[in-house]
TITI-497239 format. One record per residue: residue number from 0; x, y, z of N, C-alpha, C, O in turn. Coordinates in nm, 2 decimals. Layout:
<atoms>
   num      n.X      n.Y      n.Z     ca.X     ca.Y     ca.Z      c.X      c.Y      c.Z      o.X      o.Y      o.Z
   NUM        X        Y        Z        X        Y        Z        X        Y        Z        X        Y        Z
...
</atoms>
This chain:
<atoms>
   num      n.X      n.Y      n.Z     ca.X     ca.Y     ca.Z      c.X      c.Y      c.Z      o.X      o.Y      o.Z
     0    -2.51     2.86     2.05    -2.45     2.89     1.91    -2.35     2.77     1.90    -2.36     2.71     1.79
     1    -2.27     2.72     1.99    -2.19     2.60     1.99    -2.26     2.48     1.93    -2.19     2.40     1.87
     2    -2.40     2.46     1.95    -2.48     2.36     1.90    -2.49     2.35     1.75    -2.49     2.26     1.67
     3    -2.51     2.48     1.73    -2.51     2.51     1.56    -2.40     2.50     1.51    -2.42     2.46     1.39
     4    -2.27     2.52     1.54    -2.13     2.50     1.50    -2.13     2.35     1.49    -2.10     2.31     1.38
     5    -2.15     2.27     1.59    -2.13     2.10     1.60    -2.24     2.07     1.48    -2.20     2.02     1.38
     6    -2.35     2.09     1.49    -2.44     2.04     1.37    -2.39     2.06     1.25    -2.38     1.96     1.18
     7    -2.34     2.19     1.22    -2.29     2.25     1.09    -2.17     2.13     1.03    -2.16     2.08     0.92
     8    -2.08     2.10     1.15    -1.96     2.02     1.10    -1.99     1.90     1.08    -1.93     1.85     0.99
     9    -2.09     1.83     1.16    -2.16     1.72     1.15    -2.22     1.69     1.02    -2.18     1.60     0.96
    10    -2.32     1.78     0.95    -2.37     1.77     0.83    -2.26     1.77     0.71    -2.29     1.72     0.61
    11    -2.13     1.85     0.74    -2.06     1.88     0.64    -1.96     1.75     0.63    -1.91     1.71     0.53
    12    -1.95     1.68     0.74    -1.86     1.55     0.74    -1.96     1.42     0.68    -1.91     1.31     0.64
    13    -2.10     1.44     0.69    -2.17     1.34     0.63    -2.17     1.34     0.49    -2.17     1.24     0.42
    14    -2.19     1.47     0.44    -2.20     1.51     0.29    -2.07     1.47     0.22    -2.08     1.43     0.11
    15    -1.97     1.49     0.29    -1.81     1.44     0.24    -1.84     1.29     0.24    -1.84     1.24     0.13
    16    -1.85     1.22     0.35    -1.85     1.09     0.34    -1.94     1.02     0.23    -1.90     0.93     0.16
    17    -2.07     1.08     0.20    -2.14     1.03     0.09    -2.08     1.06    -0.05    -2.09     0.98    -0.14
    18    -2.01     1.19    -0.05    -1.93     1.22    -0.16    -1.83     1.12    -0.21    -1.81     1.10    -0.33
    19    -1.76     1.06    -0.11    -1.65     0.98    -0.13    -1.67     0.84    -0.16    -1.58     0.77    -0.20
    20    -1.81     0.81    -0.12    -1.84     0.67    -0.15    -1.86     0.67    -0.33    -1.81     0.60    -0.41
    21    -1.96     0.78    -0.35    -1.98     0.81    -0.48    -1.89     0.83    -0.59    -1.92     0.81    -0.71
    22    -1.75     0.89    -0.53    -1.64     0.88    -0.62    -1.56     0.75    -0.64    -1.51     0.73    -0.75
    23    -1.57     0.66    -0.54    -1.50     0.54    -0.56    -1.59     0.47    -0.67    -1.54     0.41    -0.76
    24    -1.71     0.49    -0.66    -1.81     0.41    -0.77    -1.78     0.45    -0.88    -1.80     0.37    -0.97
    25    -1.74     0.57    -0.92    -1.70     0.60    -1.04    -1.58     0.57    -1.12    -1.56     0.59    -1.24
    26    -1.48     0.52    -1.02    -1.36     0.46    -1.06    -1.34     0.30    -1.06    -1.23     0.24    -1.07
    27    -1.46     0.24    -1.05    -1.46     0.10    -1.05    -1.41     0.07    -1.21    -1.44     0.14    -1.30
    28    -1.33    -0.03    -1.21    -1.32    -0.09    -1.36    -1.30    -0.24    -1.35    -1.28    -0.29    -1.24
    29    -1.30    -0.31    -1.47    -1.27    -0.46    -1.46    -1.16    -0.47    -1.41    -1.06    -0.40    -1.44
    30    -1.14    -0.56    -1.33    -1.02    -0.63    -1.28    -0.99    -0.57    -1.16    -0.87    -0.58    -1.12
    31    -1.07    -0.50    -1.09    -1.05    -0.44    -0.94    -1.08    -0.56    -0.85    -1.15    -0.66    -0.88
    32    -1.00    -0.54    -0.74    -1.02    -0.67    -0.63    -1.08    -0.60    -0.50    -1.04    -0.50    -0.44
    33    -1.20    -0.67    -0.46    -1.28    -0.65    -0.36    -1.25    -0.76    -0.26    -1.20    -0.86    -0.30
    34    -1.29    -0.76    -0.13    -1.31    -0.86    -0.04    -1.43    -0.89     0.03    -1.46    -0.79     0.09
    35    -1.50    -0.98     0.05    -1.62    -1.01     0.05    -1.62    -1.00     0.21    -1.53    -1.06     0.27
    36    -1.70    -0.92     0.28    -1.71    -0.87     0.42    -1.80    -0.97     0.50    -1.87    -1.05     0.43
    37    -1.80    -0.96     0.62    -1.87    -1.06     0.74    -2.01    -1.03     0.72    -2.05    -0.92     0.68
    38    -2.09    -1.13     0.75    -2.25    -1.13     0.77    -2.29    -1.08     0.88    -2.25    -1.11     0.99
    39    -2.39    -0.97     0.83    -2.46    -0.92     0.93    -2.58    -0.95     0.97    -2.64    -0.91     1.06
    40    -2.65    -1.06     0.85    -2.77    -1.11     0.91    -2.75    -1.26     0.86    -2.64    -1.32     0.87
    41    -2.85    -1.33     0.81    -2.86    -1.48     0.80    -2.78    -1.49     0.63    -2.69    -1.57     0.60
    42    -2.83    -1.41     0.55    -2.76    -1.42     0.41    -2.73    -1.27     0.38    -2.78    -1.17     0.44
    43    -2.64    -1.27     0.28    -2.63    -1.17     0.20    -2.73    -1.08     0.13    -2.82    -1.14     0.07
    44    -2.74    -0.97     0.13    -2.88    -0.91     0.08    -2.79    -0.84    -0.06    -2.86    -0.85    -0.16
    45    -2.69    -0.79    -0.07    -2.68    -0.71    -0.20    -2.58    -0.80    -0.30    -2.56    -0.77    -0.42
    46    -2.52    -0.89    -0.24    -2.42    -0.99    -0.32    -2.54    -1.11    -0.37    -2.59    -1.18    -0.28
    47    -2.56    -1.11    -0.48    -2.66    -1.22    -0.52    -2.61    -1.36    -0.53    -2.60    -1.43    -0.63
    48    -2.58    -1.41    -0.40    -2.54    -1.57    -0.41    -2.66    -1.64    -0.42    -2.76    -1.59    -0.39
    49    -2.64    -1.78    -0.48    -2.76    -1.85    -0.53    -2.82    -1.91    -0.39    -2.75    -1.92    -0.29
    50    -2.94    -1.95    -0.38    -3.01    -2.00    -0.26    -2.94    -2.14    -0.27    -2.88    -2.19    -0.36
    51    -2.96    -2.18    -0.14    -2.89    -2.30    -0.09    -2.93    -2.41    -0.17    -2.83    -2.48    -0.20
    52    -3.07    -2.45    -0.22    -3.09    -2.57    -0.26    -3.02    -2.58    -0.42    -3.00    -2.69    -0.48
    53    -2.99    -2.45    -0.47    -2.94    -2.45    -0.62    -2.79    -2.50    -0.57    -2.74    -2.58    -0.65
    54    -2.73    -2.47    -0.48    -2.61    -2.50    -0.45    -2.59    -2.66    -0.42    -2.50    -2.73    -0.46
    55    -2.70    -2.68    -0.35    -2.67    -2.82    -0.33    -2.71    -2.93    -0.45    -2.66    -3.04    -0.45
    56    -2.81    -2.87    -0.54    -2.83    -2.95    -0.65    -2.72    -2.96    -0.77    -2.73    -3.04    -0.86
    57    -2.62    -2.87    -0.74    -2.50    -2.85    -0.83    -2.39    -2.91    -0.75    -2.28    -2.86    -0.79
    58    -2.39    -3.00    -0.65    -2.30    -3.04    -0.59    -2.20    -2.98    -0.49    -2.09    -3.02    -0.46
    59    -2.29    -2.86    -0.44    -2.20    -2.76    -0.37    -2.23    -2.78    -0.22    -2.32    -2.86    -0.18
    60    -2.14    -2.72    -0.13    -2.18    -2.70     0.01    -2.24    -2.54     0.04    -2.19    -2.44     0.02
    61    -2.35    -2.56     0.09    -2.40    -2.44     0.10    -2.39    -2.38     0.26    -2.47    -2.38     0.35
    62    -2.26    -2.31     0.25    -2.23    -2.24     0.39    -2.18    -2.10     0.34    -2.08    -2.08     0.28
    63    -2.26    -2.03     0.38    -2.22    -1.87     0.32    -2.13    -1.83     0.42    -2.08    -1.72     0.40
    64    -2.09    -1.88     0.54    -2.00    -1.84     0.62    -1.84    -1.87     0.54    -1.73    -1.81     0.57
    65    -1.85    -1.96     0.45    -1.70    -1.98     0.38    -1.68    -1.85     0.29    -1.57    -1.81     0.26
    66    -1.79    -1.77     0.25    -1.74    -1.67     0.15    -1.69    -1.56     0.20    -1.63    -1.48     0.13
    67    -1.70    -1.53     0.36    -1.65    -1.42     0.42    -1.47    -1.43     0.41    -1.40    -1.53     0.44
    68    -1.43    -1.30     0.37    -1.29    -1.30     0.34    -1.23    -1.33     0.22    -1.10    -1.32     0.20
    69    -1.30    -1.37     0.13    -1.27    -1.43    -0.01    -1.25    -1.30    -0.09    -1.32    -1.21    -0.07
    70    -1.14    -1.30    -0.18    -1.11    -1.19    -0.27    -1.16    -1.23    -0.39    -1.14    -1.34    -0.44
    71    -1.23    -1.12    -0.44    -1.30    -1.15    -0.57    -1.27    -1.03    -0.66    -1.24    -0.92    -0.61
    72    -1.27    -1.05    -0.77    -1.22    -0.96    -0.89    -1.35    -0.93    -0.96    -1.44    -1.00    -0.96
    73    -1.35    -0.81    -1.03    -1.47    -0.76    -1.13    -1.45    -0.81    -1.25    -1.34    -0.81    -1.31
    74    -1.55    -0.87    -1.29    -1.53    -0.96    -1.45    -1.61    -0.86    -1.52    -1.57    -0.84    -1.63
    75    -1.70    -0.81    -1.49    -1.80    -0.71    -1.59    -1.89    -0.63    -1.50    -1.94    -0.67    -1.40
    76    -1.90    -0.51    -1.56    -1.99    -0.39    -1.51    -2.11    -0.37    -1.58    -2.09    -0.35    -1.70
    77    -2.21    -0.37    -1.55    -2.36    -0.33    -1.61    -2.42    -0.23    -1.54    -2.44    -0.25    -1.42
    78    -2.45    -0.11    -1.61    -2.56     0.00    -1.58    -2.71    -0.04    -1.59    -2.76    -0.04    -1.70
    79    -2.78    -0.08    -1.49    -2.91    -0.10    -1.54    -3.02     0.02    -1.55    -2.98     0.13    -1.50
    80    -3.12     0.02    -1.59    -3.21     0.13    -1.63    -3.27     0.20    -1.50    -3.31     0.31    -1.52
    81    -3.26     0.15    -1.38    -3.30     0.23    -1.26    -3.16     0.30    -1.18    -3.17     0.35    -1.07
    82    -3.05     0.30    -1.27    -2.96     0.37    -1.22    -2.84     0.28    -1.13    -2.73     0.33    -1.10
    83    -2.85     0.17    -1.10    -2.80     0.10    -1.01    -2.66     0.03    -1.10    -2.68     0.02    -1.22
    84    -2.56    -0.01    -1.05    -2.45    -0.06    -1.10    -2.45    -0.21    -1.07    -2.45    -0.24    -0.95
    85    -2.45    -0.29    -1.14    -2.45    -0.44    -1.12    -2.31    -0.49    -1.17    -2.27    -0.45    -1.28
    86    -2.24    -0.56    -1.10    -2.11    -0.61    -1.15    -2.10    -0.76    -1.09    -2.11    -0.80    -0.98
    87    -2.06    -0.82    -1.20    -2.02    -0.97    -1.18    -1.88    -1.00    -1.12    -1.78    -0.94    -1.16
    88    -1.86    -1.09    -1.02    -1.78    -1.12    -0.94    -1.72    -1.25    -0.96    -1.80    -1.34    -1.00
    89    -1.58    -1.28    -0.94    -1.50    -1.42    -0.97    -1.39    -1.41    -0.87    -1.32    -1.32    -0.85
    90    -1.39    -1.53    -0.79    -1.28    -1.55    -0.72    -1.14    -1.51    -0.76    -1.13    -1.52    -0.88
    91    -1.05    -1.48    -0.70    -0.92    -1.46    -0.74    -0.84    -1.57    -0.76    -0.74    -1.56    -0.84
    92    -0.86    -1.68    -0.69    -0.80    -1.77    -0.69    -0.84    -1.89    -0.80    -0.79    -2.01    -0.81
    93    -0.92    -1.84    -0.87    -0.98    -1.94    -0.98    -1.08    -2.04    -0.92    -1.13    -2.12    -0.99
    94    -1.11    -2.04    -0.80    -1.20    -2.14    -0.76    -1.36    -2.11    -0.77    -1.41    -2.00    -0.82
    95    -1.43    -2.19    -0.73    -1.59    -2.18    -0.76    -1.64    -2.13    -0.60    -1.57    -2.16    -0.50
    96    -1.74    -2.07    -0.59    -1.82    -2.02    -0.50    -1.90    -2.13    -0.44    -2.01    -2.14    -0.50
    97    -1.89    -2.20    -0.33    -1.92    -2.31    -0.27    -1.91    -2.39    -0.33    -2.00    -2.48    -0.32
    98    -1.83    -2.41    -0.43    -1.78    -2.53    -0.50    -1.88    -2.57    -0.60    -1.90    -2.69    -0.65
    99    -1.95    -2.46    -0.63    -2.06    -2.52    -0.74    -2.08    -2.38    -0.86    -2.10    -2.40    -0.98
   100    -2.06    -2.26    -0.80    -2.07    -2.14    -0.88    -1.97    -2.08    -0.93    -1.90    -2.05    -0.83
   101    -1.92    -2.03    -1.06    -1.79    -1.94    -1.09    -1.81    -1.82    -1.07    -1.71    -1.76    -1.03
   102    -1.94    -1.74    -1.11    -1.97    -1.60    -1.10    -2.09    -1.56    -1.01    -2.21    -1.60    -1.03
   103    -2.07    -1.50    -0.95    -2.19    -1.39    -0.86    -2.23    -1.26    -0.90    -2.14    -1.19    -0.95
   104    -2.32    -1.22    -0.89    -2.35    -1.07    -0.94    -2.37    -0.99    -0.77    -2.39    -1.05    -0.66
   105    -2.37    -0.89    -0.80    -2.38    -0.79    -0.69    -2.41    -0.66    -0.73    -2.37    -0.62    -0.84
   106    -2.50    -0.57    -0.63    -2.53    -0.43    -0.66    -2.43    -0.35    -0.60    -2.43    -0.35    -0.47
   107    -2.34    -0.29    -0.67    -2.20    -0.25    -0.62    -2.22    -0.14    -0.51    -2.15    -0.15    -0.41
   108    -2.32    -0.03    -0.53    -2.32     0.07    -0.45    -2.38     0.03    -0.30    -2.34     0.07    -0.19
   109    -2.50    -0.07    -0.31    -2.55    -0.13    -0.17    -2.45    -0.22    -0.11    -2.44    -0.25     0.01
   110    -2.39    -0.27    -0.19    -2.28    -0.38    -0.11    -2.17    -0.32    -0.06    -2.10    -0.37     0.02
   111    -2.15    -0.20    -0.12    -2.03    -0.13    -0.04    -2.06    -0.06     0.08    -1.99    -0.05     0.18
   112    -2.17    -0.01     0.06    -2.23     0.08     0.18    -2.28    -0.01     0.31    -2.28     0.04     0.42
   113    -2.32    -0.12     0.28    -2.35    -0.21     0.38    -2.24    -0.28     0.43    -2.26    -0.35     0.53
   114    -2.12    -0.28     0.37    -2.00    -0.34     0.42    -1.99    -0.51     0.35    -1.89    -0.59     0.37
   115    -2.08    -0.55     0.28    -2.08    -0.68     0.25    -1.95    -0.71     0.15    -1.90    -0.82     0.13
   116    -1.90    -0.58     0.07    -1.79    -0.57    -0.03    -1.69    -0.46     0.03    -1.73    -0.35     0.06
   117    -1.56    -0.50     0.03    -1.49    -0.39     0.09    -1.39    -0.39    -0.04    -1.36    -0.49    -0.10
   118    -1.33    -0.25    -0.05    -1.22    -0.23    -0.16    -1.09    -0.23    -0.11    -1.06    -0.18     0.00
   119    -1.02    -0.30    -0.19    -0.88    -0.34    -0.13    -0.79    -0.24    -0.19    -0.67    -0.25    -0.17
</atoms>
């Protein structure tokens, strides 16, 4: 009986966690500030940083670790046909990403769930 009670409480907590992420997504507006999280793999999967060769061609330095901890602000929000929310991000200090790109895009829901973006 105790196993069923623990399983019930666990499932309720998981549902509440999912619901809180969805509520945060609906409250996102232009001007909200995020922080870029740490890399869990070689590259970011849900923040669409340019490939290294494009950064180098434009005179930048292709070091993705430098993006960790950067504060970014939402410049535009776009709902895609498949239901995902894509946002364009710009650095709050006015600088460029890698010294070459002013704006990058990201899949908001996936980036928040994976920890690539963190709400401040």
